[in-house]
C-alpha positions as CSV (number, residue, x, y, z in Angstrom):
1,X,160.4,81.1,122.9
2,X,159.0,78.2,120.9
3,X,157.3,76.9,124.1
4,X,155.0,79.9,124.3
5,X,153.6,79.8,120.8
6,X,151.1,77.0,121.4
7,X,149.7,78.7,124.5
8,X,149.2,82.1,122.7
9,X,147.5,80.3,119.8
10,X,145.1,78.4,122.2
11,X,144.2,81.8,123.9
12,X,143.3,83.3,120.5
13,X,141.3,80.3,119.5
14,X,139.4,80.4,122.8
15,X,138.6,84.1,122.2
16,X,137.4,83.3,118.8
17,X,135.2,80.5,120.0
18,X,133.8,82.7,122.8
19,X,133.1,85.5,120.3
20,X,131.5,83.1,117.9
21,X,129.3,81.7,120.6
22,X,128.3,85.2,121.7
23,X,127.5,86.2,118.1
24,X,125.4,83.0,117.7
25,X,123.5,83.7,120.9
26,X,122.9,87.3,119.9
27,X,121.6,86.2,116.5
28,X,119.3,83.6,118.0
29,X,118.0,86.3,120.4
30,X,117.4,88.7,117.6
31,X,115.9,86.0,115.4
32,X,113.6,85.0,118.2
33,X,112.6,88.6,118.9
34,X,111.9,89.1,115.2
35,X,109.6,86.1,115.2
36,X,107.8,87.4,118.2
37,X,107.3,90.9,116.7
38,X,106.2,89.3,113.4
39,X,103.6,87.1,115.1
40,X,102.3,90.1,117.1
41,X,102.0,92.1,113.9
42,X,99.9,89.5,112.2
43,X,97.7,88.7,115.3
44,X,95.1,91.4,114.5
45,X,91.4,91.7,114.1
46,X,89.8,93.9,111.4
47,X,86.4,95.2,112.3
48,X,84.1,95.2,109.3
49,X,80.8,97.2,109.2
50,X,78.1,95.7,107.1
51,X,74.3,95.3,107.0
52,X,72.3,92.2,106.1
53,X,70.0,92.0,103.0
54,X,70.1,93.8,99.8
55,X,71.3,97.4,99.2
56,X,68.7,97.6,96.4
57,X,65.6,97.0,98.4
58,X,64.7,93.7,96.9
59,X,64.5,90.3,98.5
60,X,67.9,88.8,99.4
61,X,68.6,85.8,101.6
62,X,72.3,85.2,100.7
63,X,74.1,88.4,101.6
64,X,75.8,86.7,104.6
65,X,76.8,83.7,102.6
66,X,78.5,85.9,100.1
67,X,80.4,87.9,102.7
68,X,81.3,84.8,104.8
69,X,82.9,83.2,101.7
70,X,84.8,86.4,101.0
71,X,86.0,86.6,104.6
72,X,87.1,83.0,104.7
73,X,89.2,83.3,101.6
74,X,90.8,86.4,102.9
75,X,91.7,84.9,106.3
76,X,93.1,81.9,104.6
77,X,95.5,84.0,102.5
78,X,96.3,86.2,105.5
79,X,97.2,83.9,108.5
80,X,96.8,85.6,111.8
81,X,94.3,88.1,110.5
82,X,90.7,87.8,111.6
83,X,87.7,89.7,110.2
84,X,84.9,90.4,112.7
85,X,81.5,91.8,111.9
86,X,78.1,92.2,113.7
87,X,75.4,90.2,111.9
88,X,71.8,91.1,111.9
89,X,72.1,94.9,111.3
90,X,69.3,95.8,108.9
91,X,69.9,98.4,106.2
92,X,67.3,100.8,107.7
93,X,69.2,100.7,111.0
94,X,72.7,100.7,109.5
95,X,73.1,104.5,109.1
96,X,72.2,105.1,112.8
97,X,74.5,102.2,113.9
98,X,77.5,103.8,112.0
99,X,76.7,107.2,113.4
100,X,76.7,105.8,116.9
101,X,80.1,104.1,116.3
102,X,81.5,107.3,114.9
103,X,80.5,109.2,118.0
104,X,82.0,106.5,120.2
105,X,85.3,106.6,118.2
106,X,84.7,103.0,117.3
107,X,84.0,103.2,113.6
108,X,84.9,99.9,112.0
109,X,88.3,99.6,110.2
110,X,86.5,98.8,106.9
111,X,82.8,99.4,106.4
112,X,80.0,99.7,103.9
113,X,78.8,103.2,103.1
114,X,75.2,104.1,102.2
115,X,74.9,106.6,99.4
116,X,73.1,109.1,101.7
117,X,76.0,109.0,104.2
118,X,79.0,109.2,101.9
119,X,79.4,113.0,101.7
120,X,78.8,113.3,105.4
121,X,81.6,110.9,106.3
122,X,83.9,112.8,103.8
123,X,83.2,116.2,105.4
124,X,83.7,114.8,108.9
125,X,87.1,113.4,107.9
126,X,85.9,109.9,108.9
127,X,87.2,108.2,105.7
128,X,90.8,107.6,104.8
129,X,91.9,108.8,101.4
130,X,92.7,105.8,99.2
131,X,94.8,107.5,96.5
132,X,98.2,106.8,98.0
133,X,97.3,103.2,98.9
134,X,96.0,102.6,95.3
135,X,99.1,104.2,93.7
136,X,101.5,102.2,95.9
137,X,100.0,98.9,95.2
138,X,101.6,97.4,92.1
139,X,99.0,94.6,92.0
140,X,96.1,97.1,91.7
141,X,94.8,98.8,88.6
142,X,91.7,101.0,88.9
143,X,91.1,100.7,85.2
144,X,89.8,97.2,85.9
145,X,86.6,98.7,87.4
146,X,83.8,100.5,85.6
147,X,85.1,104.0,85.9
148,X,81.6,105.3,86.5
149,X,81.4,103.1,89.6
150,X,84.8,104.3,90.8
151,X,83.8,107.9,90.4
152,X,80.9,107.3,92.8
153,X,83.5,106.9,95.6
154,X,85.2,110.2,94.9
155,X,84.9,113.5,96.7
156,X,86.6,116.6,95.5
157,X,88.7,114.5,93.1
158,X,90.0,112.2,95.9
159,X,89.1,108.6,96.2
160,X,87.5,107.9,99.6
161,X,85.8,104.6,98.8
162,X,85.7,101.8,96.3
163,X,82.6,100.2,94.7
164,X,81.6,96.7,95.8
165,X,78.5,96.2,93.8
166,X,76.9,98.4,91.0
167,X,73.3,98.7,89.7
168,X,72.1,100.7,86.8
169,X,68.5,101.9,86.2
170,X,66.9,100.6,83.1
171,X,63.6,101.1,81.4
172,X,61.1,98.3,81.8
173,X,59.1,97.5,78.6
174,X,55.7,95.7,78.6
175,X,56.3,93.7,75.4
176,X,52.8,92.2,75.4
177,X,51.2,95.6,75.4
178,X,53.4,96.8,72.5
179,X,52.6,93.7,70.6
180,X,48.9,94.1,71.1
181,X,49.2,97.6,69.6
182,X,51.4,96.4,66.8
183,X,54.4,98.3,68.0
184,X,58.0,96.9,67.7
185,X,60.4,96.8,70.7
186,X,62.3,100.1,70.8
187,X,65.9,100.2,69.4
188,X,68.7,100.9,71.9
189,X,69.4,104.3,70.3
190,X,65.8,105.5,70.3
191,X,64.8,109.1,71.0
192,X,62.3,111.1,73.0
193,X,60.2,111.4,69.9
194,X,60.1,107.7,69.5
195,X,58.9,107.2,73.0
196,X,56.3,110.0,72.7
197,X,54.8,108.4,69.6
198,X,54.5,105.0,71.4
199,X,53.0,106.5,74.5
200,X,50.5,108.5,72.4
201,X,49.4,105.4,70.6
202,X,49.0,103.1,73.7
203,X,47.3,105.7,75.9
204,X,43.6,105.1,75.5
205,X,40.2,104.2,77.0
206,X,39.8,100.5,76.2
207,X,36.5,99.8,77.9
208,X,34.5,102.9,76.7
209,X,33.8,104.2,80.2
210,X,35.2,107.7,79.5
211,X,38.4,107.1,81.5
212,X,41.8,106.2,80.4
213,X,42.8,102.7,81.5
214,X,45.9,102.1,79.4
215,X,49.0,104.4,79.7
216,X,52.4,105.1,78.3
217,X,54.5,105.5,81.5
218,X,54.6,105.0,85.2
219,X,57.2,106.6,87.5
220,X,59.1,108.1,84.5
221,X,60.3,111.3,86.1
222,X,61.9,114.6,85.0
223,X,65.4,113.5,86.2
224,X,65.2,110.5,83.9
225,X,64.6,113.0,81.1
226,X,67.3,115.5,82.1
227,X,69.9,112.7,82.3
228,X,69.3,111.9,78.6
229,X,69.2,115.6,77.5
230,X,72.9,116.5,77.6
231,X,72.2,119.0,80.4
232,X,74.4,119.3,83.5
233,X,72.2,120.5,86.3
234,X,74.8,119.8,89.0
235,X,78.5,120.7,88.9
236,X,80.9,117.9,89.7
237,X,81.6,119.4,93.1
238,X,78.0,120.0,93.9
239,X,78.6,123.7,94.6
240,X,76.6,124.9,91.6
241,X,73.1,123.9,90.5
242,X,71.6,125.2,87.3
243,X,68.0,124.9,86.2
244,X,68.1,127.7,83.8
245,X,69.7,126.4,80.6
246,X,68.1,125.4,77.3
247,X,68.7,121.7,77.8
248,X,66.8,121.8,81.1
249,X,64.0,123.8,79.5
250,X,63.7,121.3,76.6
251,X,63.7,118.4,79.1
252,X,60.9,119.8,81.1
253,X,58.9,120.6,78.0
254,X,59.2,117.0,76.8
255,X,58.4,115.7,80.3
256,X,55.2,117.8,80.4
257,X,54.2,116.5,77.0
258,X,54.5,112.9,78.2
259,X,52.5,113.7,81.4
260,X,49.8,115.5,79.5
261,X,48.9,112.3,77.6
262,X,47.4,111.0,80.8
263,X,44.8,113.8,80.8
264,X,45.2,114.5,84.5
265,X,44.7,110.9,85.6
266,X,47.1,109.4,88.1
267,X,48.9,106.3,86.9
268,X,49.5,103.8,89.7
269,X,51.7,100.8,90.4
270,X,48.6,98.6,90.2
271,X,48.0,99.8,86.6
272,X,51.5,98.7,85.7
273,X,51.2,95.4,87.6
274,X,48.0,94.7,85.7
275,X,49.8,95.1,82.3
276,X,48.2,98.5,81.5
277,X,51.4,100.5,81.2
278,X,54.1,100.4,78.5
279,X,57.1,101.8,80.3
280,X,58.5,102.0,83.9
281,X,62.0,102.6,85.1
282,X,63.5,99.9,87.3
283,X,66.9,98.9,88.6
284,X,68.9,95.9,87.3
285,X,68.4,94.4,90.8
286,X,64.6,94.5,90.2
287,X,65.1,93.1,86.8
288,X,67.0,90.1,88.2
289,X,64.6,89.6,91.1
290,X,61.3,89.7,89.2
291,X,62.6,87.7,86.2
292,X,63.3,84.7,88.5
293,X,61.3,82.2,90.6
294,X,59.7,82.6,93.1
295,X,59.4,86.3,92.9
296,X,58.3,86.2,89.3
297,X,55.1,84.5,90.2
298,X,54.3,87.3,92.6
299,X,54.6,90.1,90.0
300,X,54.3,90.7,86.3
301,X,53.0,87.2,85.3
302,X,50.2,88.4,83.1
303,X,52.4,89.8,80.4
304,X,55.9,89.5,78.9
305,X,58.4,92.2,79.6
306,X,62.0,93.2,79.1
307,X,64.4,96.1,79.6
308,X,66.0,98.7,77.3
309,X,67.8,102.0,77.5
310,X,66.2,105.3,78.2
311,X,65.3,107.4,75.1
312,X,67.6,110.4,74.4
313,X,67.1,114.0,73.5
314,X,68.5,115.7,70.4
315,X,71.8,116.5,72.0
316,X,71.8,113.8,74.7
317,X,72.6,110.1,75.0
318,X,70.7,107.0,76.0
319,X,72.0,107.2,79.5
320,X,70.9,105.7,82.8
321,X,71.6,106.6,86.4
322,X,74.1,104.2,88.0
323,X,74.4,103.6,91.7
324,X,77.0,101.6,93.7
325,X,77.4,100.2,97.2
326,X,80.6,101.7,98.5
327,X,83.1,100.4,101.0
328,X,85.7,102.5,102.7
329,X,88.4,102.5,105.4
330,X,88.1,104.4,108.7
331,X,90.6,107.3,109.0
332,X,91.4,106.1,112.5
333,X,92.2,102.5,111.7
334,X,95.4,101.1,113.3
335,X,95.8,98.6,110.6
336,X,95.9,100.6,107.4
337,X,97.7,98.1,105.2
338,X,95.7,95.1,106.2
339,X,92.5,97.1,105.9
340,X,93.5,98.1,102.4
341,X,94.2,94.5,101.5
342,X,90.7,93.5,102.8
343,X,89.0,96.3,100.9
344,X,90.9,95.3,97.8
345,X,89.9,91.7,98.3
346,X,86.2,92.5,98.4
347,X,86.2,94.8,95.4
348,X,89.0,93.6,93.2
349,X,89.2,89.8,93.6
350,X,87.5,88.1,90.7
351,X,86.2,85.2,92.6
352,X,84.6,87.5,95.2
353,X,83.1,89.7,92.5
354,X,81.7,86.7,90.6
355,X,79.8,85.8,93.7
356,X,77.9,89.1,93.3
357,X,76.0,87.3,90.5
358,X,75.6,84.1,92.5
359,X,74.3,85.6,95.7
360,X,73.1,89.2,95.0
361,X,71.0,91.0,92.4
362,X,73.6,93.6,91.4
363,X,76.5,93.7,89.0
364,X,80.2,93.2,89.6
365,X,82.2,96.4,89.5
366,X,84.9,94.7,87.5
367,X,84.4,95.0,83.8
368,X,85.9,91.6,82.9
369,X,83.7,89.8,85.4
370,X,80.5,91.7,84.6
371,X,80.8,91.1,80.9
372,X,82.0,87.5,81.1
373,X,80.2,84.4,79.7
374,X,80.3,83.0,83.3
375,X,78.3,85.9,84.6
376,X,75.7,85.6,81.8
377,X,75.5,81.8,82.5
378,X,74.8,82.4,86.3
379,X,72.1,84.9,85.5
380,X,70.5,82.5,83.0
381,X,70.4,79.7,85.6
382,X,67.5,81.4,87.4
383,X,65.6,82.4,84.3
384,X,62.8,80.4,82.8
385,X,63.6,78.6,79.6
386,X,63.3,80.9,76.6
387,X,63.7,84.1,78.8
388,X,66.3,86.4,77.2
389,X,69.1,87.5,79.5
390,X,70.1,91.2,79.1
391,X,73.1,91.3,76.8
392,X,76.3,91.6,78.8
393,X,77.8,94.1,76.4
394,X,74.7,96.3,76.7
395,X,74.8,96.0,80.4
396,X,78.5,97.0,80.4
397,X,77.8,99.9,78.1
398,X,74.9,101.2,80.2
399,X,77.1,101.2,83.3
400,X,80.2,102.6,81.8
401,X,78.3,105.4,80.0
402,X,75.9,106.0,82.9
403,X,75.4,109.1,85.0
404,X,75.8,109.3,88.7
405,X,73.9,111.3,91.3
406,X,76.0,114.0,93.0
407,X,77.1,113.3,96.5
408,X,76.9,116.8,98.1
409,X,75.1,116.9,101.4
410,X,72.1,119.0,100.2
411,X,71.4,116.9,97.1
412,X,68.4,115.1,98.5
413,X,66.8,118.4,99.6
414,X,67.5,120.0,96.3
415,X,65.8,117.1,94.5
416,X,62.8,117.3,96.8
417,X,62.4,121.0,96.1
418,X,62.7,120.4,92.4
419,X,60.2,117.6,92.5
420,X,57.6,119.8,94.2
421,X,58.3,122.8,91.8
422,X,58.2,120.7,88.6
423,X,55.0,118.8,89.7
424,X,53.3,122.2,90.1
425,X,54.7,123.4,86.8
426,X,53.1,120.4,85.0
427,X,49.8,120.4,86.9
428,X,49.3,124.1,86.6
429,X,50.7,124.5,83.1
430,X,53.1,127.2,84.2
431,X,55.6,128.9,81.9
432,X,58.7,126.8,82.0
433,X,61.4,129.4,81.6
434,X,60.0,132.0,84.0
435,X,59.2,129.4,86.6
436,X,62.7,127.9,86.5
437,X,64.3,131.3,86.8
438,X,62.3,132.0,89.9
439,X,63.1,128.5,91.2
440,X,66.8,129.1,90.5
441,X,66.9,132.0,92.9
442,X,65.3,129.8,95.5
443,X,67.9,127.2,95.0
444,X,70.8,129.7,95.1
445,X,69.6,131.0,98.5
446,X,69.2,127.4,99.8
447,X,72.7,126.5,98.7
448,X,74.1,129.4,100.6
449,X,72.5,128.5,103.9
């Protein structure tokens, strides 16, 4: 019996060796298959929709440089992922280009969104809701953004886009004109009455020909006034519009008083360019452009100027309208997670956002970046020696406390109707309350169409 023990042991050992070899082969196969699947998953292209130039309608020659650097850094940190975009699409052609892509079912995975198109894409279901992606990402905190900018990308309380670049509207001040009239630069918390007194003092006929040639405001409109009155003309969802409340009446009364100082004369851009006007609204992008060479020498060289807040009504705040360039993800993207990572990279990465100051005329959407000493230093680089850079804390406060234009689809039409009605109200000296009540019925009918 002892003779058979070695043989049985050898058989068991052989079986063990065969089983071990088979398990090893199987593991190698599975491991190799896993590598193959992994490589295929990473070997993807993200289509990115963008336009060249500035979103703020000022000269810009570096938009592609800024985006190319952002793409290069993303691709470096995501091996196997390639970002592709079509260069040379102008802003004025971009909306039509996106519409054509949407009809073809080829909307880019990630794409810039013009403010006039945002509500349309939301209603068509073309944009992916970002709420779940934001909540699931432990490295993402929406509080890092200016909340006003984040809210621009919301529709019906859902986040459909994130802000890439933000620009507030400020009030341009002709400091030379004020100095000539012995008027101090307005304080940041100034009021409607303060502005009225200044405009009244500077509005005059300086050459004795019987016509005014120096004015208080140019392009200062009724919406600038309403935004600082405490009134809410538009509900958050855009479904209700109210022109018949006391704050609106007070706003229009003040707006008419300002306009009446001009005695029926039309103030022009040329008047302002020639240093004959004290105040004009302008965006921060215009501020940065026309404070720097070479664009400074093309405009506003005959007088010193700066920016401040808008004056407030009795129950209002010194608020400005804030706009943002949005970026969203296509609802039909096949690469949701990578698309999210790219969107986050563009809007949340501090290096990418600091380049907003280097290559663009807007403001970073990240509070820490926008209010940093580095950002202030970059802005100062392009300024003439002695030029004051707008205080970063003021800039941050203006953005964070700013008001945003509603995004419902009929907003532009409502504003156009209101512009026409309020222009007639001022020119024909109509009764404000009765005119607005009649206009409200017109708006109610229009909103139901």
